C-alpha positions as a printed NumPy array, in Angstrom:
array([[ -0.105, -16.314, -26.29 ],
       [ -2.901, -18.008, -24.085],
       [ -2.808, -19.104, -20.331],
       [ -1.693, -23.154, -18.924],
       [ -1.635, -22.74 , -15.728],
       [ -1.799, -20.264, -12.172],
       [ -0.034, -21.686,  -9.042],
       [  0.403, -20.827,  -6.126],
       [  3.983, -21.529,  -4.216],
       [  4.017, -21.362,  -0.219],
       [  7.533, -20.481,   1.452],
       [  8.747, -21.044,   5.141],
       [ 11.211, -18.687,   6.487],
       [ 13.733, -21.118,   8.49 ],
       [ 15.122, -18.574,  10.945],
       [ 11.655, -15.44 ,  10.84 ],
       [  8.239, -16.199,  12.759],
       [  5.036, -13.877,  12.508],
       [  3.947, -11.479,  14.607],
       [  0.236, -10.736,  15.821],
       [ -1.094,  -8.298,  17.009],
       [ -3.8  ,  -7.937,  20.14 ],
       [ -5.6  ,  -5.125,  21.242],
       [ -5.035,  -2.008,  24.227],
       [ -7.41 ,   0.095,  25.388],
       [ -5.75 ,   3.258,  25.357],
       [ -5.667,   5.162,  28.646],
       [ -6.782,   8.406,  29.932],
       [-10.163,   9.273,  27.929],
       [-13.571,  10.232,  28.716],
       [-14.624,   6.823,  25.808],
       [-13.645,   3.601,  25.304],
       [-11.226,   3.43 ,  22.78 ],
       [ -8.436,   0.82 ,  21.554],
       [ -5.027,   1.078,  19.642],
       [ -2.891,  -2.486,  19.096],
       [  0.161,  -4.009,  20.384],
       [  2.335,  -6.626,  18.021],
       [  3.349,  -9.48 ,  19.688],
       [  5.804, -12.221,  18.711],
       [  5.178, -15.628,  17.828],
       [  6.928, -18.804,  17.298],
       [  5.612, -20.305,  14.121],
       [  7.654, -19.678,  11.393],
       [  6.752, -17.346,   8.885],
       [  5.269, -18.011,   5.62 ],
       [  5.035, -16.382,   2.03 ],
       [  2.862, -17.195,  -0.979],
       [  3.853, -16.831,  -4.907],
       [  0.792, -16.541,  -7.708],
       [  3.045, -17.618, -10.839],
       [  0.334, -17.638, -14.2  ],
       [  2.318, -19.932, -16.261],
       [  1.512, -19.405, -20.843],
       [  1.779, -21.896, -23.723],
       [  5.082, -19.402, -24.551],
       [  7.054, -20.06 , -21.519],
       [  6.691, -16.347, -20.533],
       [  5.718, -16.53 , -16.624],
       [  4.025, -14.017, -14.154],
       [  5.265, -13.85 , -10.919],
       [  4.032, -11.669,  -8.059],
       [  4.685, -11.929,  -4.06 ],
       [  3.911, -12.051,  -1.662],
       [  0.414, -12.909,  -2.455],
       [ -2.389, -13.139,  -0.482],
       [ -5.005, -15.567,  -3.042],
       [ -5.906, -18.669,  -1.458],
       [ -6.441, -22.031,  -2.542],
       [ -9.874, -22.132,  -3.238],
       [ -9.712, -18.584,  -4.804],
       [ -7.153, -20.092,  -7.213],
       [ -9.565, -22.434,  -8.054],
       [-11.632, -20.025,  -9.409],
       [ -8.977, -18.426, -11.266],
       [ -7.912, -21.92 , -13.203],
       [-11.438, -22.311, -13.765],
       [-11.79 , -18.762, -15.412],
       [ -8.517, -18.208, -17.453],
       [ -6.748, -21.403, -18.059],
       [ -7.012, -20.75 , -22.348],
       [ -7.376, -17.389, -22.285],
       [ -4.971, -14.922, -23.404],
       [ -3.187, -12.662, -20.737],
       [ -3.112,  -9.969, -23.355],
       [ -6.577,  -9.639, -22.686],
       [ -6.27 ,  -7.601, -19.53 ],
       [ -8.972,  -5.893, -19.54 ],
       [-11.599,  -8.458, -20.325],
       [-10.314, -10.687, -17.526],
       [-10.504,  -7.939, -15.547],
       [-14.017,  -6.697, -15.999],
       [-14.749, -10.75 , -15.522],
       [-13.405, -11.687, -12.554],
       [-14.645,  -7.826, -10.987],
       [-18.088,  -7.711, -12.209],
       [-18.494, -11.838, -11.054],
       [-17.402, -11.618,  -7.41 ],
       [-20.213, -11.483,  -6.308],
       [-21.285, -14.529,  -7.705],
       [-18.16 , -15.999,  -6.555],
       [-19.088, -14.83 ,  -3.448],
       [-15.355, -12.988,  -2.151],
       [-14.251,  -9.272,  -1.372],
       [-13.419,  -7.243,  -4.099],
       [-10.286,  -6.744,  -5.32 ],
       [ -9.407, -10.536,  -4.222],
       [ -8.16 , -11.391,  -7.6  ],
       [ -5.655,  -8.46 ,  -8.113],
       [ -2.248, -10.194,  -7.745],
       [ -3.27 , -12.636, -10.757],
       [ -3.977,  -9.003, -12.053],
       [ -0.632,  -7.945, -11.758],
       [  0.716, -11.03 , -12.584],
       [ -0.983, -10.266, -16.582],
       [  0.996,  -6.964, -16.259],
       [  4.119,  -8.705, -15.94 ],
       [  3.76 , -11.135, -18.702],
       [  2.67 ,  -8.   , -21.09 ],
       [  5.779,  -6.357, -19.959],
       [  7.796,  -9.409, -20.437],
       [  6.031, -10.343, -23.901],
       [  6.335,  -6.677, -24.796],
       [ 10.287,  -6.22 , -23.588],
       [  9.333,  -3.397, -21.746],
       [  8.701,  -2.449, -18.17 ],
       [  5.507,  -1.766, -17.234],
       [  6.046,   1.882, -16.363],
       [  6.634,   2.164, -19.877],
       [  3.474,   0.402, -20.629],
       [  1.121,   2.411, -18.326],
       [  3.437,   6.131, -19.505],
       [  5.58 ,   7.015, -17.247],
       [  5.254,  10.999, -16.084],
       [  8.551,  11.218, -13.232],
       [ 11.432,   9.573, -12.917],
       [ 11.324,   8.947,  -9.332],
       [  8.766,   9.822,  -6.24 ],
       [  9.236,  11.475,  -2.319],
       [  9.178,   8.783,   0.409],
       [  7.484,   9.349,   3.795],
       [  9.052,   7.306,   6.797],
       [  6.503,   6.129,   9.863],
       [  6.452,   4.049,  12.716],
       [  4.102,   2.753,  15.384],
       [  3.314,   5.074,  17.968],
       [  6.13 ,   6.465,  20.166],
       [  6.791,   9.327,  22.293],
       [  7.93 ,  12.763,  21.155],
       [ 11.269,  11.965,  21.392],
       [ 11.503,   8.653,  19.336],
       [  9.558,  10.528,  16.55 ],
       [ 12.108,  12.923,  16.582],
       [ 15.261,   9.881,  15.938],
       [ 13.338,   8.175,  13.595],
       [ 13.033,  11.374,  11.735],
       [ 16.589,  11.877,  11.985],
       [ 17.531,   8.216,  10.637],
       [ 15.249,   9.251,   7.406],
       [ 17.254,  12.485,   7.162],
       [ 20.081,  10.466,   6.768],
       [ 19.112,   8.811,   3.937],
       [ 17.848,  11.743,   1.705],
       [ 14.092,  11.58 ,   3.024],
       [ 12.074,  14.863,   4.2  ],
       [  8.648,  13.544,   4.606],
       [  7.619,  12.071,   7.827],
       [  4.308,  10.506,   8.903],
       [  3.084,  10.111,  12.472],
       [  1.044,   7.628,  14.083],
       [ -0.643,   8.875,  16.898],
       [ -3.783,   6.96 ,  19.206],
       [ -4.122,   9.371,  22.454],
       [ -6.943,  11.381,  21.16 ],
       [ -7.129,  15.217,  19.985],
       [ -6.733,  16.777,  23.058],
       [ -2.555,  15.117,  23.678],
       [ -1.877,  14.66 ,  19.833],
       [ -1.939,  18.97 ,  19.459],
       [  1.018,  19.399,  21.393],
       [  2.75 ,  16.712,  19.86 ],
       [  2.018,  17.648,  16.508],
       [  3.196,  21.207,  17.556],
       [  6.266,  19.814,  19.439],
       [  6.938,  17.902,  15.793],
       [  6.908,  20.749,  14.059],
       [  8.691,  23.217,  15.67 ],
       [ 11.544,  20.424,  16.24 ],
       [ 11.681,  19.87 ,  12.641],
       [ 11.555,  22.672,  11.055],
       [  9.094,  24.946,   8.816],
       [ 10.595,  22.89 ,   5.223],
       [  9.721,  19.773,   6.171],
       [  6.573,  17.554,   5.21 ],
       [  4.228,  15.868,   7.914],
       [  1.53 ,  13.97 ,   7.956],
       [ -0.707,  12.756,  10.694],
       [ -2.518,   9.483,  10.987],
       [ -4.399,   8.525,  13.972],
       [ -6.228,   5.644,  12.9  ],
       [ -9.522,   5.88 ,  13.781],
       [ -8.685,   7.626,  17.651],
       [-10.904,  11.016,  17.297],
       [-14.152,  11.903,  17.426],
       [-15.683,  14.604,  15.331],
       [-14.903,  17.29 ,  17.332],
       [-11.404,  16.228,  17.763],
       [-11.219,  15.265,  14.357],
       [-11.721,  19.266,  13.578],
       [ -9.355,  20.847,  16.421],
       [ -6.932,  18.398,  15.547],
       [ -7.482,  19.597,  11.588],
       [ -7.038,  23.043,  12.09 ],
       [ -4.354,  22.849,  14.593],
       [ -2.516,  20.767,  11.831],
       [ -3.344,  23.604,   8.876],
       [ -1.623,  26.068,  11.546],
       [  0.957,  24.23 ,  11.529],
       [  1.223,  23.773,   6.992],
       [  1.348,  19.66 ,   7.85 ],
       [  0.385,  17.457,   4.542],
       [ -3.1  ,  15.58 ,   5.287],
       [ -4.97 ,  14.109,   7.938],
       [ -5.653,  10.287,   7.19 ],
       [ -8.282,   8.329,   9.369],
       [ -9.015,  10.239,  12.066],
       [-12.289,   8.691,  12.308],
       [-13.582,   4.868,  11.646],
       [-14.285,   4.807,   8.059],
       [-17.688,   3.068,   7.987],
       [-19.211,   7.404,   9.796],
       [-19.822,   8.852,   6.196],
       [-21.592,  11.239,   7.585],
       [-18.956,  12.601,  10.192],
       [-16.222,  12.224,   7.428],
       [-18.42 ,  14.911,   4.854],
       [-18.896,  17.605,   7.679],
       [-15.151,  16.7  ,   8.445],
       [-14.452,  17.174,   4.857],
       [-16.619,  19.955,   4.597],
       [-15.354,  21.976,   7.952],
       [-11.592,  21.952,   7.021],
       [ -9.215,  23.11 ,   4.457],
       [ -6.362,  20.523,   4.698],
       [ -6.895,  17.362,   2.406],
       [ -9.139,  14.277,   4.839],
       [ -7.776,  11.029,   3.527],
       [-10.282,   8.628,   4.163],
       [-10.894,   4.69 ,   2.685],
       [ -7.669,   2.562,   3.577],
       [ -9.998,  -0.16 ,   5.322],
       [-12.142,   0.085,   1.944],
       [ -9.933,   0.653,  -0.972],
       [-10.476,  -2.513,  -2.127],
       [-13.645,  -2.163,  -3.226],
       [-13.096,  -0.182,  -6.186],
       [-16.949,   1.301,  -6.697],
       [-17.219,   2.175,  -2.613],
       [-14.071,   3.848,  -2.706],
       [-15.151,   6.265,  -5.625],
       [-18.522,   6.855,  -3.924],
       [-16.884,   8.674,  -1.016],
       [-15.033,  10.768,  -3.393],
       [-17.732,  11.725,  -5.174],
       [-20.106,  12.117,  -1.861],
       [-17.046,  14.451,  -0.257],
       [-16.378,  12.286,   2.386],
       [-12.724,  12.187,   1.471],
       [-10.477,  14.911,  -0.292],
       [ -7.972,  11.874,  -1.338],
       [ -8.34 ,   8.031,  -2.26 ],
       [ -6.123,   5.239,  -0.879],
       [ -4.731,   2.639,  -3.216],
       [ -3.27 ,  -0.464,  -3.075],
       [ -1.397,  -2.004,  -5.565],
       [ -1.973,  -5.579,  -3.99 ],
       [ -5.44 ,  -5.08 ,  -5.664],
       [ -4.243,  -5.044,  -9.147],
       [ -2.776,  -1.789, -10.488],
       [ -5.579,  -1.992, -13.086],
       [ -7.787,  -0.891, -10.432],
       [ -5.28 ,   1.29 ,  -9.223],
       [ -4.938,   3.151, -12.231],
       [ -8.73 ,   3.635, -12.669],
       [ -9.002,   5.204,  -9.246],
       [ -6.229,   7.478, -10.246],
       [ -7.4  ,   8.642, -13.203],
       [-11.411,   8.81 , -11.695],
       [ -9.772,  11.179,  -8.878],
       [ -7.432,  12.952, -11.128],
       [-10.489,  14.123, -12.518],
       [-11.941,  15.294,  -9.466],
       [ -9.221,  17.412,  -8.936],
       [ -8.034,  14.488,  -6.316],
       [ -5.102,  12.846,  -5.251],
       [ -4.705,   8.934,  -5.344],
       [ -1.749,   7.533,  -2.157],
       [ -0.66 ,   4.283,  -2.272],
       [ -0.934,   2.391,   1.181],
       [  1.867,   0.07 ,   2.518],
       [  4.918,  -1.319,   0.638],
       [  3.36 ,  -3.062,  -2.399],
       [  3.866,  -5.484,  -3.86 ],
       [  7.138,  -7.798,  -5.055],
       [  8.773,  -5.546,  -1.764],
       [  7.452,  -2.328,  -3.241],
       [  8.468,  -2.609,  -6.864],
       [  4.708,  -2.488,  -8.067],
       [  3.95 ,   0.185,  -6.158],
       [  7.277,   1.944,  -8.089],
       [  6.179,   1.694, -11.114],
       [  2.62 ,   2.653, -10.492],
       [  3.621,   6.051,  -8.642],
       [  6.251,   6.946, -11.701],
       [  3.607,   6.512, -14.122],
       [  0.282,   8.75 , -11.799],
       [  0.556,  12.5  , -11.516],
       [ -2.268,  12.719,  -8.564],
       [  0.2  ,  11.29 ,  -6.24 ],
       [  2.566,  12.418,  -3.357],
       [  4.599,  10.206,  -1.302],
       [  5.586,   6.359,  -1.323],
       [  5.084,   4.88 ,   2.164],
       [  8.266,   3.751,   4.143],
       [  6.875,   1.633,   6.869],
       [  9.542,   1.017,   9.76 ],
       [ 12.962,   0.795,  10.171],
       [ 14.837,   3.998,   9.136],
       [ 17.184,   1.516,   6.313],
       [ 17.663,   2.81 ,   3.348],
       [ 18.104,  -1.096,   2.308],
       [ 14.927,  -1.903,   4.305],
       [ 12.816,  -3.206,   1.222],
       [ 15.597,  -4.72 ,  -0.241],
       [ 16.79 ,  -6.423,   2.26 ],
       [ 13.115,  -7.866,   3.329],
       [ 13.263,  -9.27 ,  -0.249],
       [ 16.399, -11.231,   0.016],
       [ 15.186, -12.9  ,   2.192],
       [ 12.936, -15.197,   0.432],
       [ 15.132, -14.669,  -2.643],
       [ 13.722, -11.501,  -4.681],
       [ 17.514,  -9.768,  -5.089],
       [ 16.17 ,  -5.939,  -6.419],
       [ 13.883,  -4.914,  -4.618],
       [ 14.195,  -1.115,  -4.133],
       [ 16.599,   1.044,  -2.508],
       [ 15.781,   4.701,  -1.433],
       [ 18.186,   6.749,  -2.739],
       [ 18.159,  10.606,  -2.301],
       [ 14.898,   9.497,  -0.426],
       [ 13.483,   8.532,  -3.354],
       [ 12.082,   5.73 ,  -4.997],
       [ 11.946,   4.386,  -8.423],
       [ 11.468,   1.225, -10.301],
       [ 13.964,  -0.769, -12.959],
       [ 13.89 ,  -0.423, -16.719],
       [ 13.747,  -4.348, -16.771],
       [ 11.233,  -5.999, -18.7  ],
       [  7.419,  -6.668, -16.502],
       [  8.186,  -5.137, -12.623],
       [ 11.402,  -6.006, -13.726],
       [ 12.197,  -8.378, -10.598],
       [ 15.258, -10.353,  -9.456],
       [ 14.945, -13.33 ,  -8.035],
       [ 17.789, -16.447,  -6.757],
       [ 15.873, -19.816,  -7.933],
       [ 17.433, -21.466,  -5.981],
       [ 16.771, -19.621,  -2.76 ],
       [ 12.911, -19.796,  -4.025],
       [ 13.263, -23.555,  -4.63 ],
       [ 15.052, -24.496,  -1.082],
       [ 12.255, -22.368,   0.744],
       [  8.726, -23.707,  -1.221],
       [  7.374, -26.637,   1.245],
       [  4.01 , -26.621,  -1.492],
       [  3.025, -25.852,  -4.711],
       [ -1.136, -25.738,  -5.421]])
């Protein structure tokens, strides 16, 4: 089998519009600290699909993708004529050659995911069977942008209505304000509910230590990204001081080698991973972390509106949760996918996510819908 073409389809939605972010300074602090707000625009929302075609009529498809037209040409140049089953060789070529085509590490991740799709379809097996399944499903935690106390509690109750028993707060007010908030949430939900905290780089080292110690007393699961991640020395001090796991590298996880160094140097206790950067990379980091007694935790919904993450997390022993961001709705991933023609994005059932058992990623598409939204193919 040979790769015959790599295509990038651009789709435009008739009613959905894009969202932009803008900075907002956090009031009431003795330092300059920023958070962000969401701003709707009138620009129509776009989505791109990456396809890898073969001479045997098997096509790998992943969406949405961030691969651009220049990167597409790199893939066409180096992949056409190669075997899609030589996935590791292609990974090593693109990973080691990234410096010489001046792209960011991990840029070719969705191409790698297309190769996994092709391999599964050729074998007649789901991707999770190719890797080796360790569980049937994984618990979900619900999360959303910053809110006041009642907003968090309402969102938590919304998740409980479909079995979700874990929640991650995003808080940007600083450590002095966050400790009472974290305490109030724990008191409201009870001792058996799993809680996590992500202040998104809004703490000083002192605040991170103080909040972390409070979280230890309140039995939170982890403290995520409390300080800007470039400050490795501060993270090393934080990890040495706290017993609660600290998770950094969300903004560094595109770089597999750099991410590994953070764990080696004791600057994080868990690794953020993202399957949009390629399942092969995620598995390498998961196995590396496992040998160091650490977890990897997937960030965001993942490719194919949750399908790719669902396959991955059911094959990785050292991971705890799938992250469901936004509205407390068990159909949220499926509804988002349906807007673009993907008919079977995962449902959240009994608070868990699971992959399908059909070949490859198992994605089912409304091809007529896809064609009707497509405005360009490169």
